[in-house]
Backbone as JSON Lines, residues from 0, in Angstrom:
{"i":0,"aa":"M","n":[109.18,-17.82,-58.46],"ca":[109.79,-17.14,-59.59],"c":[111.26,-17.52,-59.66]}
{"i":1,"aa":"T","n":[111.77,-17.57,-60.85],"ca":[113.14,-18.0,-61.05],"c":[114.14,-16.92,-60.72]}
{"i":2,"aa":"G","n":[113.77,-15.7,-60.76],"ca":[114.66,-14.59,-60.45],"c":[113.84,-13.37,-60.13]}
{"i":3,"aa":"T","n":[114.49,-12.29,-59.85],"ca":[113.79,-11.05,-59.55],"c":[113.73,-10.21,-60.82]}
{"i":4,"aa":"P","n":[112.54,-10.13,-61.45],"ca":[112.44,-9.34,-62.67],"c":[112.55,-7.85,-62.38]}
{"i":5,"aa":"F","n":[113.13,-7.14,-63.31],"ca":[113.3,-5.7,-63.14],"c":[112.33,-4.9,-63.99]}
{"i":6,"aa":"T","n":[111.8,-5.49,-65.02],"ca":[110.85,-4.8,-65.88],"c":[109.53,-5.56,-65.89]}
{"i":7,"aa":"Y","n":[108.47,-4.89,-66.3],"ca":[107.19,-5.57,-66.39],"c":[107.26,-6.7,-67.42]}
{"i":8,"aa":"N","n":[107.94,-6.49,-68.53],"ca":[108.03,-7.52,-69.56],"c":[108.7,-8.79,-69.02]}
{"i":9,"aa":"E","n":[109.74,-8.62,-68.22],"ca":[110.39,-9.78,-67.6],"c":[109.42,-10.47,-66.64]}
{"i":10,"aa":"F","n":[108.69,-9.67,-65.88],"ca":[107.7,-10.23,-64.96],"c":[106.62,-10.97,-65.74]}
{"i":11,"aa":"W","n":[106.15,-10.39,-66.83],"ca":[105.1,-11.0,-67.63],"c":[105.51,-12.4,-68.09]}
{"i":12,"aa":"H","n":[106.73,-12.56,-68.52],"ca":[107.2,-13.88,-68.96],"c":[107.28,-14.84,-67.77]}
{"i":13,"aa":"E","n":[107.72,-14.35,-66.61],"ca":[107.71,-15.18,-65.4],"c":[106.28,-15.57,-65.03]}
{"i":14,"aa":"Y","n":[105.37,-14.63,-65.17],"ca":[103.97,-14.89,-64.86],"c":[103.43,-16.01,-65.74]}
{"i":15,"aa":"L","n":[103.71,-15.94,-67.03],"ca":[103.25,-16.99,-67.93],"c":[103.87,-18.34,-67.6]}
{"i":16,"aa":"R","n":[105.15,-18.33,-67.21],"ca":[105.82,-19.58,-66.84],"c":[105.26,-20.15,-65.53]}
{"i":17,"aa":"A","n":[104.64,-19.32,-64.73],"ca":[104.01,-19.78,-63.48],"c":[102.59,-20.28,-63.7]}
{"i":18,"aa":"H","n":[102.09,-20.16,-64.93],"ca":[100.71,-20.54,-65.25],"c":[100.7,-21.45,-66.48]}
{"i":19,"aa":"T","n":[101.47,-22.53,-66.44],"ca":[101.6,-23.39,-67.61],"c":[100.44,-24.36,-67.79]}
{"i":20,"aa":"R","n":[99.81,-24.73,-66.71],"ca":[98.75,-25.74,-66.8],"c":[97.39,-25.07,-67.06]}
{"i":21,"aa":"L","n":[96.65,-25.7,-67.96],"ca":[95.33,-25.18,-68.32],"c":[94.42,-25.1,-67.09]}
{"i":22,"aa":"A","n":[94.48,-26.09,-66.22],"ca":[93.62,-26.08,-65.03],"c":[93.88,-24.85,-64.16]}
{"i":23,"aa":"T","n":[95.14,-24.48,-64.06],"ca":[95.49,-23.28,-63.27],"c":[94.84,-22.05,-63.88]}
{"i":24,"aa":"R","n":[94.98,-21.91,-65.18],"ca":[94.41,-20.74,-65.86],"c":[92.89,-20.74,-65.77]}
{"i":25,"aa":"L","n":[92.27,-21.9,-65.9],"ca":[90.81,-21.96,-65.82],"c":[90.3,-21.55,-64.45]}
{"i":26,"aa":"V","n":[91.0,-21.94,-63.39],"ca":[90.59,-21.51,-62.05],"c":[90.73,-20.0,-61.93]}
{"i":27,"aa":"H","n":[91.82,-19.46,-62.47],"ca":[92.0,-18.0,-62.46],"c":[90.85,-17.31,-63.23]}
{"i":28,"aa":"Y","n":[90.51,-17.85,-64.39],"ca":[89.45,-17.25,-65.2],"c":[88.11,-17.32,-64.48]}
{"i":29,"aa":"F","n":[87.86,-18.43,-63.77],"ca":[86.63,-18.54,-62.98],"c":[86.56,-17.41,-61.95]}
{"i":30,"aa":"G","n":[87.65,-17.22,-61.23],"ca":[87.68,-16.17,-60.21],"c":[87.5,-14.78,-60.8]}
{"i":31,"aa":"M","n":[88.09,-14.55,-61.94],"ca":[87.97,-13.23,-62.58],"c":[86.54,-13.01,-63.07]}
{"i":32,"aa":"T","n":[85.92,-14.06,-63.57],"ca":[84.52,-13.97,-64.0],"c":[83.62,-13.7,-62.8]}
{"i":33,"aa":"L","n":[83.95,-14.32,-61.67],"ca":[83.2,-14.07,-60.44],"c":[83.32,-12.6,-60.02]}
{"i":34,"aa":"I","n":[84.51,-12.06,-60.11],"ca":[84.71,-10.64,-59.76],"c":[83.95,-9.73,-60.72]}
{"i":35,"aa":"L","n":[84.02,-10.01,-62.02],"ca":[83.29,-9.2,-62.99],"c":[81.79,-9.27,-62.74]}
{"i":36,"aa":"S","n":[81.28,-10.46,-62.46],"ca":[79.84,-10.63,-62.16],"c":[79.46,-9.84,-60.91]}
{"i":37,"aa":"S","n":[80.33,-9.88,-59.91],"ca":[80.06,-9.15,-58.67],"c":[80.09,-7.65,-58.9]}
{"i":38,"aa":"L","n":[80.97,-7.18,-59.78],"ca":[80.99,-5.75,-60.13],"c":[79.67,-5.33,-60.77]}
{"i":39,"aa":"V","n":[79.17,-6.15,-61.67],"ca":[77.9,-5.84,-62.33],"c":[76.78,-5.83,-61.3]}
{"i":40,"aa":"L","n":[76.75,-6.83,-60.43],"ca":[75.73,-6.9,-59.39],"c":[75.82,-5.7,-58.45]}
{"i":41,"aa":"A","n":[77.04,-5.35,-58.07],"ca":[77.23,-4.2,-57.18],"c":[76.76,-2.9,-57.83]}
{"i":42,"aa":"A","n":[77.09,-2.73,-59.1],"ca":[76.67,-1.51,-59.81],"c":[75.16,-1.46,-59.97]}
{"i":43,"aa":"A","n":[74.55,-2.61,-60.23],"ca":[73.1,-2.65,-60.45],"c":[72.31,-2.46,-59.16]}
{"i":44,"aa":"T","n":[72.85,-2.94,-58.05],"ca":[72.09,-2.92,-56.8],"c":[72.6,-1.91,-55.78]}
{"i":45,"aa":"G","n":[73.81,-1.41,-56.0],"ca":[74.4,-0.48,-55.04],"c":[74.94,-1.17,-53.8]}
{"i":46,"aa":"T","n":[75.02,-2.49,-53.82],"ca":[75.54,-3.26,-52.68],"c":[76.99,-3.64,-52.97]}
{"i":47,"aa":"W","n":[77.87,-2.71,-52.68],"ca":[79.28,-2.89,-53.04],"c":[79.98,-3.93,-52.18]}
{"i":48,"aa":"W","n":[79.4,-4.31,-51.06],"ca":[80.02,-5.31,-50.2],"c":[80.12,-6.67,-50.89]}
{"i":49,"aa":"V","n":[79.31,-6.91,-51.94],"ca":[79.36,-8.22,-52.63],"c":[80.72,-8.46,-53.29]}
{"i":50,"aa":"L","n":[81.5,-7.4,-53.47],"ca":[82.83,-7.58,-54.05],"c":[83.78,-8.28,-53.08]}
{"i":51,"aa":"L","n":[83.59,-8.08,-51.8],"ca":[84.52,-8.65,-50.81],"c":[84.57,-10.18,-50.84]}
{"i":52,"aa":"P","n":[83.42,-10.87,-50.79],"ca":[83.51,-12.34,-50.88],"c":[84.03,-12.8,-52.25]}
{"i":53,"aa":"A","n":[83.7,-12.08,-53.3],"ca":[84.19,-12.47,-54.63],"c":[85.71,-12.39,-54.7]}
{"i":54,"aa":"I","n":[86.26,-11.33,-54.15],"ca":[87.72,-11.17,-54.13],"c":[88.35,-12.24,-53.25]}
{"i":55,"aa":"A","n":[87.76,-12.5,-52.09],"ca":[88.29,-13.53,-51.18],"c":[88.26,-14.91,-51.83]}
{"i":56,"aa":"I","n":[87.15,-15.25,-52.47],"ca":[87.04,-16.54,-53.15],"c":[88.05,-16.63,-54.28]}
{"i":57,"aa":"N","n":[88.19,-15.55,-55.04],"ca":[89.14,-15.53,-56.14],"c":[90.55,-15.84,-55.65]}
{"i":58,"aa":"Y","n":[91.0,-15.11,-54.63],"ca":[92.36,-15.32,-54.14],"c":[92.53,-16.7,-53.51]}
{"i":59,"aa":"A","n":[91.55,-17.18,-52.78],"ca":[91.64,-18.52,-52.18],"c":[91.79,-19.59,-53.26]}
{"i":60,"aa":"C","n":[90.99,-19.48,-54.31],"ca":[91.08,-20.44,-55.41],"c":[92.42,-20.32,-56.13]}
{"i":61,"aa":"D","n":[92.83,-19.09,-56.42],"ca":[94.09,-18.88,-57.14],"c":[95.28,-19.43,-56.37]}
{"i":62,"aa":"W","n":[95.36,-19.1,-55.1],"ca":[96.51,-19.56,-54.3],"c":[96.49,-21.07,-54.15]}
{"i":63,"aa":"S","n":[95.32,-21.64,-53.94],"ca":[95.21,-23.1,-53.79],"c":[95.66,-23.82,-55.05]}
{"i":64,"aa":"V","n":[95.23,-23.33,-56.18],"ca":[95.56,-24.01,-57.43],"c":[97.06,-23.96,-57.72]}
{"i":65,"aa":"H","n":[97.72,-22.9,-57.29],"ca":[99.17,-22.84,-57.48],"c":[99.86,-23.92,-56.65]}
{"i":66,"aa":"Y","n":[99.43,-24.11,-55.44],"ca":[100.05,-25.11,-54.58],"c":[99.66,-26.53,-54.98]}
{"i":67,"aa":"L","n":[98.4,-26.73,-55.36],"ca":[97.91,-28.08,-55.63],"c":[98.17,-28.57,-57.06]}
{"i":68,"aa":"I","n":[98.08,-27.7,-58.03],"ca":[98.19,-28.12,-59.43],"c":[99.51,-27.67,-60.05]}
{"i":69,"aa":"E","n":[99.79,-26.41,-59.95],"ca":[100.98,-25.87,-60.61],"c":[102.25,-26.19,-59.82]}
{"i":70,"aa":"R","n":[102.1,-26.39,-58.51],"ca":[103.22,-26.7,-57.62],"c":[104.27,-25.58,-57.58]}
{"i":71,"aa":"N","n":[103.75,-24.35,-57.48],"ca":[104.65,-23.21,-57.37],"c":[104.03,-22.17,-56.44]}
{"i":72,"aa":"R","n":[104.77,-21.15,-56.19],"ca":[104.35,-20.06,-55.3],"c":[103.67,-18.98,-56.14]}
{"i":73,"aa":"P","n":[102.48,-18.51,-55.73],"ca":[101.82,-17.45,-56.5],"c":[102.72,-16.21,-56.61]}
{"i":74,"aa":"V","n":[102.85,-15.68,-57.82],"ca":[103.72,-14.52,-58.05],"c":[103.12,-13.23,-57.5]}
{"i":75,"aa":"V","n":[101.86,-13.28,-57.09],"ca":[101.21,-12.08,-56.54],"c":[101.94,-11.6,-55.28]}
{"i":76,"aa":"F","n":[102.61,-12.52,-54.58],"ca":[103.32,-12.14,-53.36],"c":[104.52,-11.25,-53.66]}
{"i":77,"aa":"D","n":[105.1,-11.39,-54.84],"ca":[106.28,-10.61,-55.21],"c":[105.94,-9.24,-55.79]}
{"i":78,"aa":"H","n":[104.93,-9.21,-56.66],"ca":[104.54,-7.96,-57.33],"c":[103.03,-7.94,-57.49]}
{"i":79,"aa":"P","n":[102.29,-7.53,-56.46],"ca":[100.82,-7.61,-56.5],"c":[100.17,-6.85,-57.65]}
{"i":80,"aa":"L","n":[100.63,-5.64,-57.94],"ca":[100.0,-4.87,-59.02],"c":[100.31,-5.47,-60.38]}
{"i":81,"aa":"W","n":[101.56,-5.85,-60.59],"ca":[101.92,-6.48,-61.86],"c":[101.19,-7.81,-62.03]}
{"i":82,"aa":"A","n":[101.02,-8.55,-60.93],"ca":[100.3,-9.82,-61.0],"c":[98.84,-9.61,-61.39]}
{"i":83,"aa":"A","n":[98.21,-8.6,-60.81],"ca":[96.81,-8.31,-61.15],"c":[96.7,-7.9,-62.62]}
{"i":84,"aa":"L","n":[97.58,-7.03,-63.07],"ca":[97.59,-6.62,-64.48],"c":[97.81,-7.83,-65.38]}
{"i":85,"aa":"S","n":[98.73,-8.69,-65.01],"ca":[99.05,-9.86,-65.83],"c":[97.9,-10.85,-65.87]}
{"i":86,"aa":"A","n":[97.19,-11.0,-64.76],"ca":[96.05,-11.91,-64.73],"c":[94.99,-11.47,-65.74]}
{"i":87,"aa":"W","n":[94.68,-10.18,-65.73],"ca":[93.68,-9.66,-66.68],"c":[94.21,-9.73,-68.11]}
{"i":88,"aa":"R","n":[95.49,-9.48,-68.29],"ca":[96.1,-9.58,-69.62],"c":[96.01,-11.02,-70.13]}
{"i":89,"aa":"M","n":[96.34,-11.99,-69.27],"ca":[96.27,-13.4,-69.66],"c":[94.83,-13.78,-70.01]}
{"i":90,"aa":"F","n":[93.89,-13.31,-69.22],"ca":[92.48,-13.6,-69.45],"c":[92.05,-13.03,-70.81]}
{"i":91,"aa":"G","n":[92.4,-11.79,-71.08],"ca":[92.04,-11.16,-72.35],"c":[92.69,-11.85,-73.54]}
{"i":92,"aa":"L","n":[93.96,-12.2,-73.41],"ca":[94.65,-12.9,-74.5],"c":[94.03,-14.27,-74.74]}
{"i":93,"aa":"S","n":[93.62,-14.92,-73.68],"ca":[92.97,-16.22,-73.82],"c":[91.63,-16.08,-74.55]}
{"i":94,"aa":"L","n":[90.86,-15.07,-74.18],"ca":[89.56,-14.86,-74.81],"c":[89.68,-14.53,-76.29]}
{"i":95,"aa":"T","n":[90.79,-13.89,-76.67],"ca":[90.97,-13.48,-78.06],"c":[91.84,-14.46,-78.86]}
{"i":96,"aa":"G","n":[92.24,-15.57,-78.22],"ca":[93.01,-16.59,-78.92],"c":[94.47,-16.23,-79.14]}
{"i":97,"aa":"R","n":[94.99,-15.26,-78.4],"ca":[96.38,-14.85,-78.62],"c":[97.32,-15.27,-77.5]}
{"i":98,"aa":"L","n":[96.83,-16.04,-76.53],"ca":[97.66,-16.42,-75.4],"c":[98.79,-17.36,-75.81]}
{"i":99,"aa":"E","n":[98.52,-18.29,-76.68],"ca":[99.53,-19.28,-77.07],"c":[100.77,-18.6,-77.66]}
{"i":100,"aa":"A","n":[100.59,-17.58,-78.45],"ca":[101.73,-16.86,-79.03],"c":[102.56,-16.2,-77.94]}
{"i":101,"aa":"E","n":[101.9,-15.62,-76.94],"ca":[102.61,-15.0,-75.82],"c":[103.36,-16.05,-75.0]}
{"i":102,"aa":"Q","n":[102.74,-17.22,-74.84],"ca":[103.4,-18.29,-74.1],"c":[104.69,-18.74,-74.82]}
{"i":103,"aa":"R","n":[104.62,-18.83,-76.13],"ca":[105.82,-19.22,-76.9],"c":[106.93,-18.2,-76.69]}
{"i":104,"aa":"K","n":[106.6,-16.92,-76.7],"ca":[107.61,-15.88,-76.47],"c":[108.26,-16.04,-75.1]}
{"i":105,"aa":"A","n":[107.48,-16.51,-74.13],"ca":[107.97,-16.66,-72.76],"c":[108.67,-18.01,-72.54]}
{"i":106,"aa":"G","n":[108.67,-18.84,-73.57],"ca":[109.3,-20.15,-73.45],"c":[108.43,-21.21,-72.82]}
{"i":107,"aa":"V","n":[107.11,-20.99,-72.82],"ca":[106.17,-21.98,-72.27],"c":[105.78,-22.93,-73.38]}
{"i":108,"aa":"H","n":[105.92,-24.21,-73.12],"ca":[105.59,-25.21,-74.15],"c":[104.41,-26.05,-73.73]}
């Protein structure tokens, strides 16, 4: 991160600037889809332990892609709750076609 954000909005813009490459976002979306699928499976079967490997795989993929593709440090280390909220927000905006507008606001080109 370029600085220490004081508000969630400042963090959100930093979050978007840390996720500029499509490959990074796609890996994040894969992990989030895995978690959602595991939630459905857990609810349907009552086997809640299936969430643990899904979460572990998600974080392993996310952290790896930041180091290998984005070449930055995952922002989850600085603000874990804001990072989780931002990941789902980015995913939702991407699904609804509104992510590009948010990226422009954050100065992502």
